[in-house]
Structures are given as C-alpha cells and as structure tokens.
C-alpha positions in Angstrom: 119.9 93.0 98.9 118.8 96.2 100.3 118.4 99.3 98.4 119.1 102.5 100.7 118.3 106.0 99.5 118.0 109.2 101.4 115.5 111.7 100.9 115.9 115.4 102.0 113.0 118.1 101.5 112.8 121.6 102.7 109.4 123.0 101.7 107.7 126.2 101.3 107.2 126.6 105.1 110.9 127.5 105.2 111.4 126.0 108.6 114.2 123.4 108.0 115.2 120.0 106.1 113.5 117.0 106.9 115.4 113.7 105.8 114.6 110.1 105.8 116.7 106.8 105.0 114.9 104.2 103.8 115.2 100.6 102.2 113.5 100.4 98.8 113.9 96.8 98.2 110.9 96.3 99.9 107.3 97.5 99.4 106.4 99.7 100.8 109.8 101.4 101.4 110.9 100.6 105.1 112.1 103.9 107.0 115.1 103.2 108.8 115.7 106.5 110.1 114.3 110.2 110.3 116.2 113.4 111.1 115.7 117.3 110.6 117.6 120.4 111.1 116.1 123.7 111.6 117.3 126.4 109.6 119.5 129.1 111.3 117.3 132.2 111.8 119.5 134.2 109.2 119.4 131.6 106.6 115.6 131.4 107.3 115.3 135.3 106.8 117.6 135.5 103.9 115.7 132.2 102.1 112.1 134.4 102.9 113.8 137.5 101.3 114.9 135.7 98.1 111.4 134.6 97.5 110.7 138.3 96.2 113.0 140.4 94.0 115.6 142.4 95.6 119.4 143.3 94.9 122.4 141.4 94.3 120.2 138.1 94.1 122.7 135.8 92.2 125.4 136.5 94.9 122.8 136.2 97.9 121.4 133.1 96.6 124.8 131.4 95.9 125.9 132.0 99.5 122.4 131.1 100.8 122.5 128.0 98.9 125.9 126.8 100.3 124.6 127.3 103.9 121.6 125.3 102.9 123.5 122.5 101.6 125.5 122.4 104.7 122.4 122.0 106.7 121.4 119.0 104.3 124.8 117.5 104.7 124.3 117.5 108.6 120.8 115.7 108.1 122.4 113.2 105.9 125.2 112.4 108.8 122.5 112.3 111.4 120.6 109.7 109.2 123.6 107.5 108.6 124.4 107.7 112.4 121.0 106.7 113.3 120.7 103.9 110.9 124.4 102.5 111.7 125.2 102.8 108.0 128.1 104.0 106.0 127.7 106.6 103.3 129.2 104.0 100.9 126.0 101.6 101.4 123.5 104.3 100.3 122.6 104.4 96.7 121.8 108.0 96.2 120.5 111.1 97.9 117.1 112.7 96.6 117.8 116.2 97.3 115.1 118.7 96.7 116.5 122.1 97.4 114.7 125.2 98.5 112.1 126.6 96.1 112.3 130.3 95.8 110.4 131.0 92.6 107.7 128.8 90.7 106.4 130.4 87.5 105.7 127.4 85.1 103.8 128.2 81.9 104.4 132.0 82.3 106.2 134.8 80.4 107.6 132.7 77.4 105.1 130.1 77.7 107.5 127.6 79.4 108.4 129.8 82.4 110.6 128.0 85.2 110.8 126.7 88.4 113.8 127.7 90.6 115.2 125.7 93.6 118.3 126.6 95.6 120.5 123.5 95.4 124.0 122.7 94.8 124.0 118.9 94.5 127.8 119.0 93.7 128.7 120.4 96.9 126.4 118.0 98.5 127.8 115.0 96.9 131.5 116.3 98.2 130.3 116.8 101.7 128.4 113.6 102.1 130.2 111.0 99.8 126.9 110.0 98.4 125.6 110.3 94.7 123.0 113.0 94.7 119.9 113.2 92.4 118.4 116.6 92.0 116.6 119.2 89.9 113.6 117.0 89.9 111.1 119.7 88.7 112.7 121.6 85.8 112.2 118.4 83.6 108.6 118.4 84.2 108.3 122.0 83.4 110.4 121.4 80.0 107.7 118.7 79.3 105.0 121.4 79.5 103.9 120.7 83.1 103.5 122.7 86.2 106.6 121.1 87.9 104.3 120.4 91.0 102.8 118.5 93.0 105.3 115.5 92.2 104.2 113.3 95.3 100.8 112.2 93.9 102.5 108.9 92.1 104.4 108.2 95.6 101.3 108.6 97.4 99.6 105.9 95.2 102.6 103.9 95.4 102.8 104.1 99.1 99.1 103.8 100.2 98.3 101.2 97.3 96.7 98.9 100.0 94.0 101.3 101.0 90.3 100.3 100.6 87.6 102.8 99.3 88.0 106.3 97.9 90.9 107.9 99.6 92.9 111.1 99.0 96.2 112.5 100.6 96.3 116.1 101.6 99.9 117.6 102.1 99.7 120.8 104.1 103.2 122.4 104.1 103.6 126.1 103.2 101.3 125.4 99.9 98.8 122.7 100.3 98.3 120.0 97.7 95.8 117.2 97.3 96.0 113.8 95.8 93.0 112.0 94.6 93.6 108.2 94.7 90.6 107.1 92.7 90.3 103.5 91.9 88.2 104.2 88.9 90.0 107.2 87.5 93.5 106.6 88.7 95.9 109.3 90.7 95.6 112.8 90.0 96.6 116.0 92.1 97.1 119.6 92.1 97.8 122.5 94.4 94.8 123.7 96.6 96.2 127.1 97.7 98.0 128.4 100.8 99.0 125.8 103.5 100.8 127.1 106.5 102.8 129.9 104.7 100.3 132.8 105.4 99.5 131.5 109.1 103.1 131.1 110.0 104.0 134.6 108.4 101.4 136.3 110.7 102.0 134.5 113.8 105.8 135.2 113.6 104.9 138.8 112.9 102.6 139.4 115.9 103.8 136.8 118.4 107.3 136.0 117.6 106.6 132.3 117.4 107.5 130.4 114.2 104.1 128.9 113.9 100.8 128.6 115.7 101.3 125.5 117.9 98.3 123.3 117.7 96.6 126.3 116.3 95.6 127.4 119.7 95.8 131.2 118.8 93.6 130.7 115.8 91.2 128.8 118.0 90.6 131.6 120.3 89.8 134.1 117.4 86.7 134.4 115.4 86.7 134.0 111.6 85.9 137.2 109.8 83.5 136.0 107.1 83.6 138.8 104.6 87.4 138.9 104.6 87.5 135.2 103.9 84.9 135.6 101.0 87.1 138.1 99.5 90.3 135.9 99.8 88.6 133.1 98.4 87.4 135.0 95.4 91.0 134.9 94.1 91.0 133.4 90.6 93.4 130.9 91.3 90.9 128.8 93.5 88.6 128.6 90.4 91.3 127.6 87.9 90.7 124.0 86.9 93.8 121.4 87.4 96.6 120.9 86.7 97.6 123.9 88.6 100.3 124.8 91.2 101.1 127.9 93.1 103.8 129.2 95.7 104.9 132.0 97.6 105.3 133.9 94.2 101.4 134.5 94.7 100.3 133.7 98.4 102.9 135.8 100.4 103.0 138.8 102.5 101.9 141.3 99.5 98.9 139.4 98.8 97.9 139.2 102.4 98.4 142.9 103.1 96.4 143.7 99.9 93.2 141.8 101.5 93.9 143.5 104.7 93.8 146.6 103.4 90.1 146.1 102.6 89.4 145.4 106.3 90.9 147.9 108.7 90.5 147.3 112.6 90.3 143.4 112.5 92.4 142.3 115.3 95.4 140.2 114.8 94.1 137.0 116.3 90.9 137.2 114.3 93.1 137.5 111.2 94.7 134.2 112.2 91.6 132.5 112.7 90.6 133.7 109.2 94.0 132.4 107.6 93.5 129.0 109.1 89.9 129.1 107.8 91.2 130.0 104.5 93.3 126.9 104.2 90.9 124.4 105.5 88.3 125.9 103.0 90.3 125.9 100.1 91.4 122.2 100.9 87.7 121.0 101.6 86.5 122.8 98.5 89.1 121.1 96.4 88.0 117.9 97.6 84.5 118.4 97.4 84.7 119.5 93.8 87.2 117.1 92.4 87.0 114.2 94.9 83.3 113.9 95.6 83.7 110.2 96.1 86.4 110.3 98.8 85.4 109.0 102.1 88.9 109.3 103.8 91.5 112.1 103.8 95.1 111.3 105.0 96.8 114.6 105.8 100.6 115.1 106.0 103.0 117.9 106.5 103.3 120.2 109.4 99.5 121.0 109.1 98.6 117.7 110.2 100.2 118.8 113.6 97.7 121.7 113.7 94.9 120.3 116.0 92.8 123.2 115.1 93.0 123.1 111.3 92.5 119.4 111.5 89.3 119.8 113.3 88.1 122.6 110.8 89.0 120.2 108.0 86.8 117.3 109.6 83.9 120.0 110.2 84.2 121.2 106.8 84.0 117.4 105.3 81.1 115.4 107.0 81.2 112.0 106.1 85.1 112.0 105.3 87.2 110.5 107.6 90.1 113.0 108.2 93.2 111.8 110.0 97.1 112.0 110.0 99.1 109.6 107.6 100.5 108.3 110.8 97.1 106.0 110.8 98.7 104.3 108.0 102.3 103.9 109.5 103.9 106.9 108.1 104.4 109.9 110.4 103.3 113.2 108.6 106.7 114.9 108.9 108.3 112.1 106.9 106.0 111.8 103.9 107.5 114.5 101.5 111.1 113.4 102.3 110.3 109.9 101.5 108.8 111.0 98.3 112.2 112.5 97.4 113.9 109.4 98.1 111.3 107.4 96.2 111.9 110.0 93.2 115.7 109.4 93.3 115.2 105.7 93.3 112.8 106.1 90.0 115.7 108.3 88.4 118.4 105.9 89.2 116.5 103.1 87.8 115.5 105.2 84.8 111.9 104.7 85.5 109.6 107.4 83.8 106.8 108.9 85.6 103.4 109.6 84.1 102.1 113.0 85.4 100.1 114.2 82.8 97.0 113.9 85.3 98.8 115.8 88.1 101.2 118.4 86.4 100.1 118.2 82.6 103.3 117.2 81.4 103.0 115.9 77.9 104.1 112.3 78.7 106.2 110.1 81.0 109.6 111.5 81.8 112.5 110.5 84.1 112.8 113.2 86.6 116.3 114.4 88.1 119.6 114.5 87.2 122.7 112.5 88.7 125.7 114.2 90.4 128.1 111.4 91.3 129.9 111.2 94.8 
C-alpha cells in the first residue's frame, strides 16, 4: 500500500518554496510530483529583513509567516493536482519553515534555532497532517540542529560504490560524507549562494548569477579571498553549522572595506571562489578518500561554480545528483518528506556525527489535519 508524504523546503537562499510528493513504501522513495513557488518580492524582502534585528519583529514575523504558509499551501495543491491524488491519501507534510535565526549552543549554552512556520495553519489550509519543528529537538539534545539531510543522503544514495560525498549548495553549503568505513557524517562548510545572490541582486537587479556567467567574466581578488577564508569558522572542527547570522551583508561589507576599489564583477568572482574553495577544503580535510561528489541545491545549476569545484578537486568526479536520478532542486524537499515519514513512524535518528546531539531522537512534532 502506498505511503505518500509531501516535503516542503524554503532554504537560506530565500528564493521560494520547493515541494515534492513521494511514495515511501518503496526504497528509494519514488517522487510522483515536484512543484515550486517563488516568493512574492515583498515577502522575500521581509524575510531578508527578519534575519537581522529590527523593530516590531514579533508582529512582522507573524504576518510574514502567514504569507509563507499560504505559499506553502499553494505548492501542496499543485503537487496534489500533478499527482492526481486527494489530500486524504497523503499521510503527512514535512514542512521545514523559513530559518531566520540559527544560534545553537550560544548565549545560555543551549542557544536556539528559529524557523518561521505555522503548521496549524498549513494543516487547516491543506487538510493534511503536518510534521514541523524538526531542528529544535536536535538543539535541545545538545546538537547543532543542522545539517539534518545527511542521514537521508545515506538512505537515498546507499547503492553508490566507492567513497562518495553529497554537497548541498543552498544559501549555506553543507557536506555529507558517505564513508563505507566510518559511516555517515556531515557539517556546514560555509556560505553557499547567499553572498553571491545578494551581491548579484545589489549590482545587477537579478536574483542570482545565472550559470555563474557574471562571475566567470571577472577576476578573483586573491588577497580578499585569503582574508575571507581566514575567518575562524572555516577552521572550526565539525560538528558545526552556520547561517545568515554570520555570512551576511554585514560580514561581506566588513571584508570589502579592507579592499576599496575592487570592481563589482571581480567581487562576484571572488565570492564564487570563496564558496568553491570552502567546500573543496572541507572535502579534502574531512573526506580525503572521496572520489565522487554529488551536488544538489541551486548551486548545482551554477555552471561556473561546478567547474571551479571540479578544478579544485582533481581526481574527484563532480556532478549533479541528477546523475543518480534525483534532480538537484528536489533533494532537500524530499529530505523533509523523509524526515516526516520517520517522525510518523517514531523512528529516531542518530545524528551525533553530524550535529553533535547526545543520542538518537525522533525529530518533529505532529499538527493534525
């Protein structure tokens, strides 16, 4: 009997919501439909603003959340229509929400991770049970709350031969090491698309650098790149996670101040090289035996970035997850459908080697239809 689950993901790129509807009765899960919705420009601007302290945050967050959930509900309806299924046949929706703050282990020792979400409203709008709030249980158990996808990567790509790794390049980049000897582990490498997208929008008006063409026409400013890579985050040992709390406009402008006169296109080339270098260094240091790198997320569509990764990782076959039958923009959404399935089945996840949590925990909470 089919076990249909929906996964919804809106990541740190802040570009919209990706969704998948999949059958988890088979292994690996079979995707029946994929749909996405871009954020309204006003909502995207507000979500960006809510990543940093500002006035009347609680009120603004509540209204932004409502609009976010309406966007999620539209993706759910599109998925059901594409798959030809009624809502009653879907077991649950795994809804990640939108991360606006991520500070695990800080302040009082526990810290927090905060995703804008209203799973009760989503259940009301869709008529489907919703599983949400995945990250906070991991943080409560002493973990980083991120990345959560490595165990899904292990499950989906279990048939790979040799030593392979999976790199997700969203707003932030994270690496999964699928070692046949040491098991699965993972961590956030550093910035992914977030800084590149901000700079591209600021100077060209485009939401992202399509194919990396603008960066490809620039020159990497090596002293600036070295200064950026000197940040302590890149030297921290795993488990570790990060977000826009660190790699944001303020961080970028602080580095640009030390190098006045660098033209905008060369900055874009340098930011692209920063992402590629941080990811390549992470793989060389923590997964030196990896001979294959599968890339997902929006960064997998950046032709120039993919070429730079390949150049920095000689001897490693760098390719999109499409090579294994899963398009790169579906991976994270499918991961949250998988997490929802694990929650419904009350199956704990052992994330100590990825997030540092004290032990296996069931992630997520149920919000009935």
